N, CA, C and O of each residue as an XYZ file, in Angstrom:
936
protein
N     -32.390      8.001    -18.956
C     -32.110      6.720    -19.607
C     -30.621      6.498    -19.822
O     -30.117      5.389    -19.639
N     -29.912      7.570    -20.215
C     -28.479      7.428    -20.450
C     -27.750      6.987    -19.189
O     -26.857      6.141    -19.229
N     -28.158      7.592    -18.052
C     -27.533      7.220    -16.788
C     -27.793      5.769    -16.442
O     -26.896      5.064    -15.979
N     -29.058      5.306    -16.673
C     -29.392      3.916    -16.389
C     -28.642      2.972    -17.315
O     -28.211      1.895    -16.904
N     -28.488      3.392    -18.591
C     -27.759      2.572    -19.562
C     -26.297      2.422    -19.166
O     -25.722      1.339    -19.275
N     -25.695      3.528    -18.700
C     -24.292      3.488    -18.279
C     -24.111      2.578    -17.077
O     -23.134      1.834    -16.996
N     -25.062      2.638    -16.135
C     -24.984      1.776    -14.958
C     -25.119      0.310    -15.345
O     -24.447     -0.558    -14.787
N     -26.007      0.042    -16.321
C     -26.234     -1.337    -16.743
C     -25.010     -1.939    -17.412
O     -24.804     -3.152    -17.355
N     -24.196     -1.101    -18.046
C     -23.015     -1.582    -18.755
C     -21.825     -1.821    -17.826
O     -20.833     -2.427    -18.231
N     -21.919     -1.355    -16.598
C     -20.816     -1.542    -15.656
C     -20.681     -3.011    -15.257
O     -21.667     -3.745    -15.193
N     -19.447     -3.422    -14.992
C     -19.198     -4.752    -14.442
C     -19.487     -4.694    -12.947
O     -18.814     -3.974    -12.209
N     -20.471     -5.440    -12.507
C     -20.936     -5.319    -11.131
C     -20.325     -6.322    -10.165
O     -19.556     -7.204    -10.548
N     -20.695     -6.156     -8.900
C     -20.274     -7.048     -7.809
C     -18.757     -7.215     -7.754
O     -18.236     -8.330     -7.736
N     -18.072     -6.089     -7.729
C     -16.607     -6.084     -7.759
C     -15.976     -5.893     -6.386
O     -14.760     -5.728     -6.291
N     -16.774     -5.910     -5.320
C     -16.237     -5.615     -3.990
C     -15.092     -6.553     -3.603
O     -14.024     -6.099     -3.191
N     -15.316     -7.845     -3.734
C     -14.306     -8.825     -3.334
C     -13.125     -8.843     -4.303
O     -11.968     -8.915     -3.888
N     -13.435     -8.775     -5.603
C     -12.370     -8.753     -6.612
C     -11.488     -7.525     -6.444
O     -10.279     -7.589     -6.669
N     -12.093     -6.402     -6.048
C     -11.321     -5.173     -5.852
C     -10.287     -5.352     -4.750
O      -9.172     -4.839     -4.849
N     -10.656     -6.077     -3.704
C      -9.713     -6.325     -2.602
C      -8.546     -7.177     -3.079
O      -7.389     -6.862     -2.800
N      -8.845     -8.252     -3.795
C      -7.795     -9.150     -4.293
C      -6.875     -8.413     -5.263
O      -5.652     -8.492     -5.153
N      -7.475     -7.697     -6.211
C      -6.675     -6.933     -7.181
C      -5.822     -5.903     -6.457
O      -4.640     -5.739     -6.759
N      -6.429     -5.211     -5.501
C      -5.712     -4.167     -4.774
C      -4.498     -4.697     -4.034
O      -3.423     -4.101     -4.098
N      -4.660     -5.814     -3.330
C      -3.557     -6.386     -2.549
C      -2.412     -6.831     -3.453
O      -1.259     -6.463     -3.227
N      -2.728     -7.619     -4.470
C      -1.672     -8.211     -5.295
C      -1.073     -7.212     -6.284
O       0.121     -7.273     -6.576
N      -1.889     -6.297     -6.801
C      -1.357     -5.290     -7.722
C      -0.479     -4.285     -6.987
O       0.544     -3.853     -7.517
N      -0.869     -3.911     -5.775
C      -0.054     -2.979     -4.997
C       1.311     -3.591     -4.689
O       2.330     -2.901     -4.736
N       1.329     -4.876     -4.375
C       2.595     -5.560     -4.112
C       3.480     -5.584     -5.353
O       4.694     -5.406     -5.257
N       2.873     -5.803     -6.519
C       3.632     -5.770     -7.769
C       4.225     -4.388     -8.002
O       5.380     -4.262     -8.408
N       3.431     -3.349     -7.746
C       3.930     -1.985     -7.912
C       5.119     -1.688     -7.021
O       6.081     -1.054     -7.452
N       5.055     -2.149     -5.769
C       6.171     -1.964     -4.840
C       7.418     -2.676     -5.356
O       8.520     -2.132     -5.286
N       7.244     -3.888     -5.872
C       8.389     -4.654     -6.387
C       9.037     -3.955     -7.578
O      10.264     -3.881     -7.656
N       8.238     -3.449     -8.495
C       8.781     -2.763     -9.668
C       9.526     -1.496     -9.265
O      10.603     -1.213     -9.790
N       8.954     -0.732     -8.332
C       9.631      0.486     -7.867
C      10.919      0.145     -7.119
O      11.891      0.898     -7.187
N      10.933     -0.978     -6.411
C      12.150     -1.418     -5.727
C      13.247     -1.727     -6.736
O      14.396     -1.325     -6.551
N      12.897     -2.436     -7.800
C      13.877     -2.815     -8.812
C      14.310     -1.620     -9.662
O      15.364     -1.656    -10.298
N      13.493     -0.559     -9.672
C      13.886      0.669    -10.374
C      14.928      1.449     -9.574
O      15.802      2.099    -10.149
N      14.830      1.380     -8.235
C      15.815      1.977     -7.323
C      15.927      3.494     -7.437
O      17.022      4.055     -7.389
N      14.774      4.149     -7.590
C      14.762      5.609     -7.524
C      14.186      6.100     -6.200
O      14.109      7.305     -5.956
N      13.781      5.164     -5.351
C      13.140      5.512     -4.093
C      11.707      5.022     -4.074
O      11.018      5.047     -5.094
N      11.262      4.577     -2.913
C       9.903      4.076     -2.741
C       9.024      5.134     -2.094
O       9.513      6.162     -1.627
N       7.727      4.874     -2.070
C       6.812      5.789     -1.394
C       7.112      5.814      0.097
O       7.771      4.917      0.624
N       6.623      6.849      0.772
C       6.893      6.961      2.206
C       6.237      5.827      2.986
O       6.615      5.565      4.128
N       5.244      5.142      2.375
C       4.612      4.004      3.028
C       5.435      2.735      2.841
O       5.614      1.959      3.780
N       5.935      2.529      1.625
C       6.690      1.305      1.320
C       8.147      1.381      1.747
O       8.797      0.349      1.907
N       8.671      2.595      1.935
C      10.101      2.751      2.220
C      10.543      2.172      3.566
O      11.549      1.462      3.592
N       9.851      2.431      4.693
C      10.361      1.933      5.981
C      10.613      0.424      6.026
O      11.689      0.017      6.465
N       9.664     -0.432      5.591
C       9.973     -1.868      5.633
C      11.119     -2.258      4.711
O      11.905     -3.146      5.040
N      11.221     -1.595      3.548
C      12.344     -1.902      2.657
C      13.667     -1.541      3.321
O      14.633     -2.300      3.238
N      13.715     -0.389      3.975
C      14.946      0.056      4.636
C      15.340     -0.919      5.744
O      16.517     -1.245      5.898
N      14.356     -1.383      6.516
C      14.638     -2.375      7.561
C      15.187     -3.663      6.948
O      16.146     -4.244      7.456
N      14.572     -4.096      5.859
C      15.065     -5.292      5.158
C      16.487     -5.087      4.666
O      17.338     -5.959      4.840
N      16.748     -3.942      4.055
C      18.068     -3.659      3.485
C      19.137     -3.620      4.579
O      20.245     -4.122      4.394
N      18.789     -3.017      5.721
C      19.760     -2.865      6.804
C      20.035     -4.180      7.531
O      21.136     -4.387      8.040
N      19.042     -5.068      7.583
C      19.167     -6.286      8.396
C      19.419     -7.547      7.581
O      19.631     -8.615      8.156
N      19.401     -7.448      6.262
C      19.504     -8.664      5.447
C      20.848     -9.373      5.627
O      20.927    -10.593      5.482
N      21.904     -8.620      5.943
C      23.207     -9.247      6.165
C      23.255    -10.052      7.447
O      23.981    -11.041      7.539
N      22.472     -9.625      8.449
C      22.423    -10.317      9.740
C      21.386    -11.435      9.718
O      21.619    -12.528     10.235
N      20.231    -11.141      9.105
C      19.130    -12.109      9.022
C      18.768    -12.327      7.553
O      17.896    -11.636      7.027
N      19.422    -13.274      6.889
C      19.158    -13.507      5.463
C      17.703    -13.870      5.160
O      17.219    -13.644      4.051
N      17.015    -14.429      6.143
C      15.619    -14.826      5.964
C      14.659    -13.639      6.027
O      13.479    -13.775      5.706
N      15.170    -12.463      6.444
C      14.305    -11.293      6.641
C      14.078    -10.606      5.293
O      14.707     -9.596      4.976
N      13.173    -11.175      4.518
C      12.892    -10.676      3.175
C      12.126     -9.358      3.237
O      11.663     -8.940      4.299
N      12.003     -8.718      2.089
C      11.248     -7.466      2.047
C       9.779     -7.708      2.386
O       9.142     -6.875      3.031
N       9.242     -8.849      1.948
C       7.860     -9.180      2.277
C       7.658     -9.389      3.768
O       6.663     -8.933      4.332
N       8.599    -10.077      4.409
C       8.507    -10.273      5.862
C       8.661     -8.949      6.597
O       7.969     -8.690      7.582
N       9.561     -8.124      6.117
C       9.727     -6.802      6.729
C       8.435     -6.002      6.636
O       8.120     -5.211      7.525
N       7.688     -6.213      5.555
C       6.427     -5.494      5.357
C       5.428     -5.802      6.460
O       4.880     -4.884      7.070
N       5.181     -7.087      6.726
C       4.160     -7.364      7.739
C       4.685     -7.221      9.161
O       3.898     -7.001     10.081
N       5.996     -7.341      9.367
C       6.563     -7.036     10.688
C       6.401     -5.553     10.995
O       6.020     -5.177     12.103
N       6.694     -4.714     10.005
C       6.551     -3.267     10.178
C       5.096     -2.900     10.449
O       4.811     -2.065     11.308
N       4.177     -3.525      9.716
C       2.769     -3.219      9.938
C       2.303     -3.714     11.306
O       1.397     -3.125     11.896
N       2.904     -4.781     11.815
C       2.588     -5.234     13.172
C       3.019     -4.194     14.199
O       2.315     -3.959     15.181
N       4.173     -3.570     13.974
C       4.645     -2.495     14.857
C       3.675     -1.319     14.808
O       3.336     -0.741     15.840
N       3.229     -0.970     13.596
C       2.262      0.120     13.456
C       0.948     -0.217     14.159
O       0.331      0.649     14.779
N       0.527     -1.474     14.060
C      -0.707     -1.893     14.723
C      -0.590     -1.751     16.233
O      -1.518     -1.269     16.882
N       0.535     -2.164     16.797
C       0.760     -2.025     18.234
C       0.749     -0.554     18.638
O       0.127     -0.183     19.633
N       1.441      0.281     17.861
C       1.454      1.715     18.147
C       0.074      2.325     18.050
O      -0.284      3.183     18.858
N      -0.708      1.893     17.071
C      -2.063      2.411     16.913
C      -2.936      2.039     18.106
O      -3.691      2.871     18.610
N      -2.834      0.785     18.559
C      -3.631      0.352     19.710
C      -3.289      1.164     20.958
O      -4.175      1.505     21.742
N      -2.014      1.468     21.140
C      -1.608      2.304     22.269
C      -2.142      3.721     22.116
O      -2.540      4.348     23.097
N      -2.151      4.228     20.877
C      -2.600      5.601     20.632
C      -4.103      5.750     20.849
O      -4.552      6.747     21.415
N      -4.883      4.763     20.404
C      -6.339      4.873     20.529
C      -6.855      4.214     21.812
O      -8.034      4.335     22.145
N      -5.959      3.510     22.534
C      -6.276      2.892     23.820
C      -7.433      1.899     23.723
O      -8.322      1.864     24.574
N      -7.392      1.103     22.673
C      -8.404      0.063     22.531
C      -7.901     -0.985     21.539
O      -6.984     -0.744     20.754
N      -8.536     -2.156     21.604
C      -8.232     -3.211     20.638
C      -9.541     -3.858     20.207
O     -10.380     -4.204     21.039
N      -9.701     -4.015     18.918
C     -10.868     -4.691     18.362
C     -10.391     -5.895     17.556
O      -9.371     -5.833     16.870
N     -11.131     -6.973     17.646
C     -10.682     -8.202     16.990
C     -10.520     -8.017     15.494
O      -9.726     -8.720     14.869
N     -11.262     -7.077     14.902
C     -11.168     -6.867     13.457
C      -9.834     -6.241     13.050
O      -9.465     -6.258     11.876
N      -9.123     -5.693     14.021
C      -7.770     -5.216     13.703
C      -6.910     -6.371     13.178
O      -6.029     -6.172     12.342
N      -7.180     -7.566     13.677
C      -6.408     -8.735     13.247
C      -6.660     -9.058     11.777
O      -5.798     -9.621     11.102
N      -7.847     -8.698     11.285
C      -8.139     -8.908      9.864
C      -7.275     -7.996      9.001
O      -6.840     -8.378      7.915
N      -7.034     -6.783      9.499
C      -6.150     -5.872      8.775
C      -4.718     -6.390      8.775
O      -3.997     -6.247      7.788
N      -4.309     -6.998      9.897
C      -2.972     -7.593      9.908
C      -2.905     -8.782      8.954
O      -1.878     -9.010      8.315
N      -3.997     -9.539      8.857
C      -4.035    -10.650      7.898
C      -3.858    -10.130      6.476
O      -3.178    -10.753      5.660
N      -4.477     -8.978      6.181
C      -4.299     -8.359      4.861
C      -2.842     -7.966      4.648
O      -2.299     -8.136      3.557
N      -2.210     -7.434      5.705
C      -0.793     -7.058      5.621
C       0.085     -8.288      5.412
O       1.060     -8.241      4.661
N      -0.262     -9.386      6.076
C       0.503    -10.630      5.934
C       0.426    -11.147      4.500
O       1.434    -11.557      3.925
N      -0.767    -11.124      3.932
C      -0.946    -11.565      2.544
C      -0.172    -10.657      1.595
O       0.450    -11.129      0.644
N      -0.213     -9.347      1.860
C       0.530     -8.400      1.025
C       2.027     -8.678      1.085
O       2.712     -8.641      0.063
N       2.532     -8.957      2.282
C       3.955     -9.256      2.428
C       4.354    -10.517      1.686
O       5.389    -10.551      1.020
N       3.536    -11.553      1.800
C       3.815    -12.796      1.084
C       3.768    -12.587     -0.427
O       4.561    -13.171     -1.165
N       2.837    -11.751     -0.883
C       2.738    -11.511     -2.326
C       3.927    -10.707     -2.845
O       4.319    -10.868     -4.001
N       4.510     -9.841     -2.005
C       5.729     -9.129     -2.404
C       6.846    -10.125     -2.687
O       7.519    -10.033     -3.714
N       7.042    -11.070     -1.785
C       8.090    -12.080     -1.994
C       7.789    -12.955     -3.208
O       8.705    -13.365     -3.920
N       6.512    -13.241     -3.445
C       6.133    -14.038     -4.615
C       6.428    -13.287     -5.910
O       6.950    -13.865     -6.863
N       6.091    -11.996     -5.942
C       6.369    -11.194     -7.141
C       7.867    -11.115     -7.408
O       8.296    -11.207     -8.559
N       8.661    -10.947     -6.366
C      10.115    -10.910     -6.563
C      10.621    -12.235     -7.134
O      11.520    -12.259     -7.974
N      10.036    -13.325     -6.670
C      10.413    -14.636     -7.199
C      10.109    -14.718     -8.692
O      10.919    -15.221     -9.470
N       8.941    -14.222     -9.087
C       8.544    -14.250    -10.496
C       9.349    -13.269    -11.341
O       9.547    -13.489    -12.536
N       9.815    -12.181    -10.717
C      10.579    -11.156    -11.438
C      12.082    -11.428    -11.433
O      12.860    -10.620    -11.940
N      12.490    -12.553    -10.866
C      13.907    -12.904    -10.866
C      14.706    -12.294     -9.740
O      15.915    -12.110     -9.877
N      14.060    -11.971     -8.621
C      14.762    -11.393     -7.477
C      14.512     -9.905     -7.342
O      13.836     -9.296     -8.172
N      15.069     -9.324     -6.280
C      14.840     -7.899     -6.026
C      16.033     -7.034     -6.410
O      16.136     -5.884     -5.983
N      16.933     -7.589     -7.217
C      18.064     -6.799     -7.686
C      17.628     -5.672     -8.609
O      16.611     -5.773     -9.296
N      18.401     -4.608     -8.616
C      18.070     -3.421     -9.419
C      18.306     -3.715    -10.899
O      19.300     -4.345    -11.261
N      17.395     -3.260    -11.745
C      17.590     -3.383    -13.187
C      18.828     -2.596    -13.598
O      19.079     -1.515    -13.066
N      19.596     -3.122    -14.531
C      20.852     -2.483    -14.935
C      20.632     -1.345    -15.924
O      21.308     -0.319    -15.849
N      19.698     -1.516    -16.843
C      19.465     -0.517    -17.890
C      18.663      0.661    -17.354
O      17.618      0.465    -16.734
N      19.138      1.879    -17.585
C      18.417      3.065    -17.126
C      17.029      3.180    -17.750
O      16.078      3.475    -17.026
N      16.858      2.959    -19.072
C      15.502      3.004    -19.636
C      14.555      2.001    -18.981
O      13.385      2.304    -18.747
N      15.068      0.804    -18.687
C      14.239     -0.210    -18.026
C      13.884      0.231    -16.613
O      12.758      0.014    -16.163
N      14.820      0.841    -15.913
C      14.554      1.340    -14.564
C      13.467      2.411    -14.585
O      12.561      2.402    -13.752
N      13.564      3.327    -15.538
C      12.560      4.395    -15.653
C      11.191      3.803    -15.969
O      10.184      4.200    -15.383
N      11.163      2.847    -16.901
C       9.902      2.198    -17.264
C       9.318      1.441    -16.075
O       8.111      1.493    -15.837
N      10.174      0.735    -15.323
C       9.714     -0.018    -14.155
C       9.151      0.914    -13.089
O       8.141      0.605    -12.456
N       9.805      2.053    -12.895
C       9.324      3.011    -11.897
C       7.961      3.569    -12.295
O       7.046      3.633    -11.474
N       7.829      3.975    -13.564
C       6.566      4.538    -14.040
C       5.448      3.501    -13.964
O       4.340      3.803    -13.522
N       5.748      2.275    -14.400
C       4.746      1.212    -14.346
C       4.381      0.877    -12.907
O       3.211      0.663    -12.592
N       5.382      0.831    -12.034
C       5.132      0.528    -10.633
C       4.244      1.556     -9.967
O       3.337      1.200     -9.215
N       4.493      2.821    -10.232
C       3.677      3.882     -9.642
C       2.255      3.844    -10.180
O       1.302      4.015     -9.419
N       2.099      3.622    -11.484
C       0.758      3.552    -12.072
C      -0.013      2.353    -11.525
O      -1.180      2.480    -11.155
N       0.631      1.201    -11.475
C      -0.022     -0.005    -10.952
C      -0.417      0.182     -9.491
O      -1.506     -0.219     -9.081
N       0.464      0.788     -8.714
C       0.160      1.036     -7.299
C      -1.034      1.967     -7.146
O      -1.888      1.743     -6.289
N      -1.100      3.003     -7.967
C      -2.212      3.956     -7.893
C      -3.537      3.291     -8.241
O      -4.545      3.522     -7.573
N      -3.538      2.463     -9.286
C      -4.746      1.719     -9.648
C      -5.142      0.778     -8.510
O      -6.319      0.663     -8.169
N      -4.150      0.110     -7.929
C      -4.407     -0.828     -6.832
C      -5.034     -0.128     -5.633
O      -5.999     -0.624     -5.052
N      -4.488      1.019     -5.268
C      -5.021      1.755     -4.117
C      -6.434      2.239     -4.405
O      -7.288      2.230     -3.518
N      -6.687      2.664     -5.642
C      -8.036      3.084     -6.020
C      -9.019      1.925     -5.871
O     -10.154      2.130     -5.438
N      -8.599      0.718     -6.221
C      -9.438     -0.468     -6.004
C      -9.690     -0.686     -4.513
O     -10.825     -0.920     -4.097
N      -8.626     -0.609     -3.712
C      -8.744     -0.850     -2.269
C      -9.696      0.152     -1.620
O     -10.455     -0.206     -0.719
N      -9.658      1.401     -2.073
C     -10.529      2.430     -1.516
C     -12.008      2.118     -1.753
O     -12.874      2.690     -1.091
N     -12.300      1.217     -2.691
C     -13.686      0.937     -3.068
C     -14.204     -0.402     -2.547
O     -15.330     -0.791     -2.855
N     -13.405     -1.096     -1.777
C     -13.849     -2.359     -1.194
C     -14.164     -2.177      0.283
O     -13.580     -1.329      0.959
N     -15.090     -2.981      0.767
C     -15.432     -2.921      2.197
C     -14.638     -3.946      3.005
O     -14.783     -4.015      4.225
N     -13.807     -4.737      2.340
C     -12.995     -5.734      3.046
C     -11.856     -5.072      3.812
O     -11.534     -3.914      3.546
N     -11.240     -5.781      4.756
C     -10.239     -5.154      5.641
C      -9.081     -4.512      4.888
O      -8.478     -5.121      4.004
N      -8.785     -3.274      5.255
C      -7.645     -2.558      4.688
C      -6.396     -2.901      5.494
O      -6.488     -3.453      6.590
N      -5.224     -2.569      4.942
C      -3.982     -2.800      5.669
C      -3.839     -1.778      6.804
O      -4.624     -0.836      6.908
N      -2.840     -1.978      7.637
C      -2.686     -1.180      8.857
C      -2.500      0.300      8.543
O      -2.944      1.151      9.313
N      -1.849      0.622      7.417
C      -1.613      2.024      7.072
C      -2.924      2.807      7.034
O      -3.043      3.871      7.642
N      -3.912      2.262      6.309
C      -5.199      2.938      6.192
C      -5.989      2.852      7.493
O      -6.664      3.805      7.883
N      -5.901      1.699      8.164
C      -6.622      1.504      9.421
C      -6.166      2.502     10.474
O      -6.988      3.051     11.207
N      -4.874      2.738     10.554
C      -4.315      3.660     11.545
C      -4.921      5.052     11.409
O      -5.333      5.662     12.394
N      -4.968      5.544     10.171
C      -5.530      6.875      9.923
C      -7.000      6.911     10.320
O      -7.451      7.837     10.994
N      -7.731      5.901      9.899
C      -9.171      5.849     10.153
C      -9.474      5.771     11.649
O     -10.366      6.468     12.132
N      -8.747      4.938     12.383
C      -9.023      4.724     13.801
C      -8.644      5.930     14.656
O      -9.370      6.282     15.586
N      -7.521      6.560     14.350
C      -7.125      7.749     15.115
C      -8.117      8.879     14.888
O      -8.492      9.581     15.827
N      -8.543      9.056     13.636
C      -9.525     10.096     13.334
C     -10.836      9.825     14.069
O     -11.457     10.748     14.595
N     -11.254      8.571     14.104
C     -12.502      8.204     14.771
C     -12.387      8.344     16.285
O     -13.309      8.839     16.934
N     -11.271      7.913     16.847
C     -11.097      7.911     18.307
C     -11.089      9.315     18.874
O     -11.634      9.552     19.952
N     -10.480     10.246     18.166
C     -10.325     11.604     18.692
C     -11.152     12.631     17.929
O     -10.928     13.834     18.064
N     -12.107     12.164     17.128
C     -13.023     13.043     16.376
C     -12.263     14.082     15.554
O     -12.561     15.275     15.605
N     -11.283     13.610     14.803
C     -10.460     14.476     13.964
C     -10.839     14.294     12.502
O     -11.409     13.275     12.114
N     -10.513     15.296     11.703
C     -10.744     15.205     10.269
C      -9.797     14.165      9.672
O      -8.583     14.258      9.847
N     -10.349     13.180      8.970
C      -9.539     12.075      8.468
C      -8.491     12.545      7.463
O      -7.400     11.981      7.389
N      -8.825     13.584      6.687
C      -7.861     14.089      5.702
C      -6.661     14.744      6.381
O      -5.531     14.627      5.905
N      -6.908     15.428      7.486
C      -5.802     16.040      8.226
C      -4.933     14.977      8.896
O      -3.707     15.085      8.919
N      -5.578     13.960      9.433
C      -4.811     12.863     10.032
C      -3.965     12.176      8.972
O      -2.812     11.825      9.220
N      -4.543     11.985      7.785
C      -3.804     11.362      6.680
C      -2.603     12.216      6.295
O      -1.518     11.688      6.051
N      -2.790     13.531      6.240
C      -1.705     14.427      5.860
C      -0.576     14.374      6.889
O       0.595     14.274      6.524
N      -0.927     14.440      8.170
C       0.082     14.369      9.231
C       0.796     13.019      9.199
O       2.014     12.950      9.369
N       0.044     11.963      8.983
C       0.629     10.623      8.913
C       1.609     10.504      7.746
O       2.684      9.921      7.892
N       1.240     11.053      6.599
C       2.116     10.997      5.421
C       3.411     11.768      5.654
O       4.495     11.316      5.286
N       3.277     12.943      6.272
C       4.467     13.751      6.563
C       5.378     13.010      7.545
O       6.597     12.983      7.377
N       4.769     12.411      8.571
C       5.550     11.674      9.571
C       6.285     10.495      8.937
O       7.451     10.250      9.246
N       5.609      9.766      8.053
C       6.244      8.626      7.386
C       7.337      9.078      6.424
O       8.347      8.394      6.257
N       7.135     10.221      5.798
C       8.148     10.775      4.888
C       9.430     11.094      5.657
O      10.526     10.718      5.243
N       9.271     11.796      6.785
C      10.424     12.153      7.619
C      11.066     10.899      8.207
O      12.291     10.783      8.246
N      10.235      9.959      8.664
C      10.749      8.717      9.239
C      11.536      7.916      8.206
O      12.579      7.343      8.523
N      11.039      7.876      6.978
C      11.734      7.145      5.914
C      13.116      7.723      5.668
O      14.093      6.985      5.541
N      13.193      9.048      5.600
C      14.488      9.702      5.385
C      15.437      9.418      6.543
O      16.612      9.121      6.330
N      14.920      9.511      7.777
C      15.760      9.289      8.957
C      16.241      7.840      9.037
O      17.418      7.589      9.295
N      15.334      6.890      8.815
C      15.718      5.477      8.860
C      16.748      5.143      7.791
O      17.711      4.417      8.042
N      16.533      5.680      6.606
C      17.458      5.410      5.505
C      18.858      5.903      5.835
O      19.838      5.189      5.622
N      18.952      7.115      6.353
C      20.259      7.700      6.664
C      20.919      6.983      7.840
O      22.115      6.694      7.803
N      20.135      6.697      8.884
C      20.707      6.116     10.100
C      21.068      4.639      9.938
O      22.081      4.189     10.473
N      20.248      3.884      9.207
C      20.446      2.438      9.126
C      21.274      1.990      7.936
O      21.897      0.929      7.979
N      21.288      2.786      6.872
C      22.025      2.364      5.671
C      23.221      3.249      5.369
O      24.016      2.935      4.483
N      23.358      4.358      6.098
C      24.474      5.265      5.845
C      24.330      6.050      4.560
O      25.280      6.682      4.099
N      23.161      6.009      3.991
C      22.889      6.752      2.751
C      21.400      6.973      2.637
O      20.723      7.228      3.633
N      20.896      6.877      1.436
C      19.460      7.061      1.240
C      18.893      5.929      0.394
O      18.197      6.168     -0.593
N      19.195      4.696      0.786
C      18.648      3.527      0.106
C      17.147      3.419      0.388
O      16.718      3.423      1.542
N      16.368      3.324     -0.673
C      14.923      3.241     -0.526
C      14.252      4.590     -0.442
O      13.025      4.677     -0.506
N      15.028      5.636     -0.302
C      14.491      6.997     -0.199
C      15.268      7.868     -1.177
O      16.492      7.973     -1.087
N      14.557      8.493     -2.112
C      15.259      9.288     -3.109
C      14.315     10.176     -3.887
O      13.233     10.525     -3.415
N      14.739     10.536     -5.085
C      13.927     11.425     -5.914
C      12.582     10.779     -6.234
O      11.575     11.470     -6.384
N      12.573      9.438     -6.337
C      11.318      8.741     -6.586
C      10.333      8.913     -5.448
O       9.128      9.016     -5.679
N      10.831      8.944     -4.222
C       9.974      9.151     -3.056
C       9.281     10.501     -3.129
O       8.082     10.613     -2.872
N      10.048     11.521     -3.482
C       9.494     12.875     -3.599
C       8.475     12.932     -4.729
O       7.406     13.526     -4.583
N       8.814     12.307     -5.863
C       7.915     12.322     -7.018
C       6.614     11.592     -6.719
O       5.532     12.074     -7.055
N       6.724     10.425     -6.086
C       5.523      9.666     -5.736
C       4.647     10.459     -4.774
O       3.424     10.479     -4.915
N       5.268     11.107     -3.803
C       4.525     11.922     -2.842
C       3.745     13.023     -3.545
O       2.624     13.347     -3.152
N       4.343     13.598     -4.591
C       3.716     14.706     -5.308
C       2.548     14.255     -6.185
O       1.540     14.956     -6.281
N       2.676     13.088     -6.826
C       1.679     12.692     -7.832
C       0.678     11.663     -7.328
O      -0.339     11.425     -7.979
N       0.945     11.051     -6.185
C       0.123      9.933     -5.721
C      -1.355     10.283     -5.601
O      -2.202      9.617     -6.196
N      -1.667     11.319     -4.836
C      -3.067     11.649     -4.561
C      -3.857     11.950     -5.836
O      -4.913     11.352     -6.043
N      -3.380     12.864     -6.705
C      -4.151     13.123     -7.931
C      -4.235     11.921     -8.854
O      -5.253     11.729     -9.520
N      -3.184     11.104     -8.908
C      -3.199      9.932     -9.781
C      -4.180      8.882     -9.268
O      -4.895      8.262    -10.056
N      -4.216      8.681     -7.959
C      -5.175      7.740     -7.371
C      -6.603      8.216     -7.619
O      -7.483      7.417     -7.938
N      -6.829      9.524     -7.473
C      -8.158     10.087     -7.717
C      -8.580      9.884     -9.170
O      -9.730      9.536     -9.443
N      -7.650     10.100    -10.100
C      -7.940      9.903    -11.524
C      -8.261      8.438    -11.813
O      -9.221      8.135    -12.522
N      -7.462      7.543    -11.268
C      -7.710      6.106    -11.457
C      -9.071      5.717    -10.884
O      -9.781      4.891    -11.458
N      -9.424      6.310     -9.759
C     -10.712      6.021     -9.144
C     -11.878      6.432    -10.025
O     -12.872      5.712    -10.114
N     -11.767      7.577    -10.675
C     -12.825      8.033    -11.585
C     -12.996      7.072    -12.756
O     -14.115      6.783    -13.179
N     -11.874      6.581    -13.273
C     -11.932      5.616    -14.377
C     -12.588      4.315    -13.916
O     -13.427      3.753    -14.620
N     -12.201      3.840    -12.731
C     -12.783      2.601    -12.209
C     -14.288      2.739    -12.013
O     -15.041      1.806    -12.293
N     -14.727      3.898    -11.535
C     -16.151      4.111    -11.285
C     -16.970      4.114    -12.571
O     -18.173      3.851    -12.545
N     -16.327      4.406    -13.684
C     -17.029      4.362    -14.972
C     -17.261      2.932    -15.446
O     -18.228      2.652    -16.153
N     -16.365      2.030    -15.050
C     -16.388      0.676    -15.582
C     -16.947     -0.358    -14.614
O     -17.439     -1.404    -15.037
N     -16.873     -0.071    -13.317
C     -17.227     -1.088    -12.329
C     -18.230     -0.563    -11.307
O     -18.293      0.633    -11.020
N     -19.012     -1.496    -10.770
C     -19.867     -1.226     -9.612
C     -19.360     -2.110     -8.477
O     -19.148     -3.308     -8.659
N     -19.171     -1.511     -7.316
C     -18.461     -2.212     -6.245
C     -19.400     -2.757     -5.170
O     -19.101     -2.695     -3.977
N     -20.546     -3.295     -5.614
C     -21.401     -4.007     -4.681
C     -20.826     -5.404     -4.453
O     -19.921     -5.835     -5.168
N     -21.350     -6.094     -3.469
C     -20.742     -7.356     -3.035
C     -21.463     -8.577     -3.600
O     -22.687     -8.586     -3.734
N     -20.680     -9.609     -3.930
C     -21.252    -10.904     -4.296
C     -21.682    -11.678     -3.054
O     -22.541    -12.557     -3.126
N     -21.086    -11.348     -1.930
C     -21.358    -12.055     -0.673
C     -21.648    -11.022      0.419
O     -20.796    -10.770      1.271
N     -22.837    -10.426      0.399
C     -23.149     -9.317      1.320
C     -22.965     -9.659      2.795
O     -22.460     -8.837      3.559
N     -23.368    -10.866      3.206
C     -23.242    -11.237      4.622
C     -21.778    -11.333      5.034
O     -21.391    -10.850      6.097
N     -20.965    -11.964      4.180
C     -19.536    -12.087      4.484
C     -18.870    -10.721      4.505
O     -18.066    -10.430      5.391
N     -19.204     -9.882      3.528
C     -18.607     -8.549      3.461
C     -19.020     -7.702      4.653
O     -18.228     -6.914      5.170
N     -20.283     -7.871      5.091
C     -20.741     -7.146      6.271
C     -20.009     -7.584      7.525
O     -19.705     -6.761      8.389
N     -19.725     -8.875      7.631
C     -18.992     -9.403      8.790
C     -17.540     -8.943      8.775
O     -16.990     -8.584      9.816
N     -16.917     -8.954      7.598
C     -15.519     -8.536      7.491
C     -15.362     -7.033      7.633
O     -14.380     -6.555      8.202
N     -16.332     -6.288      7.114
C     -16.240     -4.830      7.164
C     -16.701     -4.295      8.462
O     -16.688     -3.082      8.669
């Protein structure tokens, strides 16, 4: 009875809401970590570095635009790696496009992407950004709607070559970590977007996302309000 009572108290049909929350909250987390300027995650760092390096040449190349351009490059690389293309890959790019637009929207609401001047505010922004991002990713992991290219790449390579998805994820994370450091040094002459925050996020991300996921599972049930639509999208 206790188990049934706990299930009854959960907020149900959160599949679609989880996707929306995940996309927009993750973008907010990236923006806060950017304004903290301690370094971004190995996933968020490459597009930021491209934006930082090219903004003087292309003023229109915002961090949000860099985000979906970078994910388009990853999508092309993934298609070459798995030697196939499925129309649903375009849905993942659509998710990346929305995420990129929401990054620019959050920066507009936050007064731009300039770094906070106060060290306490920077520390608070970094901590809040990482926590919000972890909650957002935990939401995304529980929706059947299209994931962004980062997650799709891991899933498709593991499926195509019958590999363990966790090992593919680990190799992918290491590759992005090294790539972020290399891009930062080569394109910016320093380590803009890559720093102690990158290392810290890499260390705490997985356990923090897992913890957030356990909390979400206590409060929400992630069944769909629109099963046919979710089945078509998933």
